[in-house]
N, C-alpha and C positions, 0 to 999 in steps of 0.2 A: 704856776702854783706857788703859794708862799713856801718859804723854806721849811717851815713846820707849822701846820695849822693847829687849831685848838684840840682836835681829836688826837693828833699825833703827840702833842704836848701832854695831854691827859694820859694817854697810853704809856708814854715814856715814864711819867711819874708813877703809875701803877706798877710798871715793870721794876722800877727801882724799889718801891715800897713793898711789893709782894712778888718777888722774882719767880715764884712757881706758878703764878696764875696766868692763864692764857687770856690775853686782853684783845685778841684779834677782832672778835665780834664786837666788843665794846668800841673799838676804834672805827670799824666799818659803820656801825649804827650812829655813832657820834658824828661822823663825817656826813652821813646821809641827812641827819636831822639839821645840822648846820647848813648844809647845802640848800635844803628846802626852805629853811627860814630866811636865808640871805637872798635866794632867788625871789621869794615872795616879796620881801621888804624892798629890795634894791632894783628888781627888774619887772616883776609882774604888776604889783600895785601901782607903781608910777605910770606904766604903760596904760593900764585901764583908766587911771585918773585923767591922763592926757586925752583919752578918747571920750571921757565923760561917763564912765561906767565904774561900778564896783565889781570886784572879782565875782561875787555871787550873782550879780545881774548878768555879767557876761556868760556865766555858766548856764543860766536859764535860757538866755537867747541862743547860745550855741547848741544846747540840747534840743530846743525846738527846731532850729534850722537844720541840724543834721538828721532829724527824724523824717525829713522829706515833706514835700507839699502834701497837704495844705498847712504844714507847720503848726499842728495842734496836737496836744496831748492832755489826758486827764491829769489832775494833780498827782495821782498815784503813779501813773506812767512817767511823769516828769521827774518825780523824786527818784524812782527806781533807775532811771536812765542817767541821772546826773552823777557827776564824779565829785560829790560833796555830801555833807550831812544834811539832814532835814531841818535842822534848827532854824527857826525864823522864816520858814518858807512862806507862810501866809502873809506876814508883814512885808517880806521882800516882793511878793507878787502885788500886794497893794501899792507899794511905792512905784513899781514898774508900770502898773496900770495908770497911775496918776501922771506918769511921764509919757504916756501913750506908746510904750514899748511893747506891751502885751495887752490882750483883751481877754475877758472871760465870756465864754459863749455857752449857751445851753448844749448839753450833750445829747444828740439825737438818739443814741443807743441807751441812754439812762436818763429818764425824765427828771430825776432828782440830782443828777450830776452836772458838772460843768467841764468844759474844755478850756485849756489855756492856749491861746494862739498868738502868733506874731502879728503885730500891726505892720502896715507899710513902713512906718518909721522904725520899728524894731528890726524889720528885715534889712533895711538900709544900714542901720547901726551895726548889726551883727556881721553883715557881709564885709563891711569896712574893717571892723574890729578883728575878725578872725584872720584876715590876710595879714594885718600888722602883728597879731599874736604869733602866727606861724613863722613869719619872718624873724621875729624876736627869738623864738625858740631855736630856730635854725642857727641864728647868730650865736646863741648861748652854747650850742654844742660844737661850734666851729673849731674849738681847740682840739677836738678829737677827729681823727680821720673817719672816712665813711665806714671802713671795716670795723673800727673801734666803736662807732655809734651802733652798728648792727650787733656787735658783741655785747655792748652794754645793755641794749634793749633785750637781747636774748637772756642774759644773766638776770636782769630784773624780772622778766616773765617767769623764769624758773624759780626764783626766790618767792615771788608772789604765789605761784602755783603750789609750791611746797608749804607755804605758811597758811594759805587760805583755800586749800583743795576742796573744802566742803561748801564754800560760798556759792 
């Protein structure tokens, strides 16, 4: 860990300028935001680019794969199950269909609807990508011991539940 990261420097400056203000939460959130931005820029985006995918494409493929065979979901189910925002979903699916990663199929349960499904190529890509992604994430957490990783996960779950209990 750097001697003093940006969140620590900012908190130290606030403590000097406004000594009575508690900046603990500001430091925690600053560090979380910095961590997410740097992980995305320095670790995730390059890995997916190396594989030949964008982050959003990986998220679609991974969501379809983890849904189980036959790896098909309606666009609404896909969006609700994904760990990202809905922005640009149609354009993303169009690009992925052109690359033969996914296909759109008639929904037998809804004559007006479609299902988004993995193609054989998409299945091969996601199975290779998810293994590399999991290995990368394991490597990224390796500076923490196993107990620390469990503790971090538990703390993040508690924070999430406390903030978004009604979701």
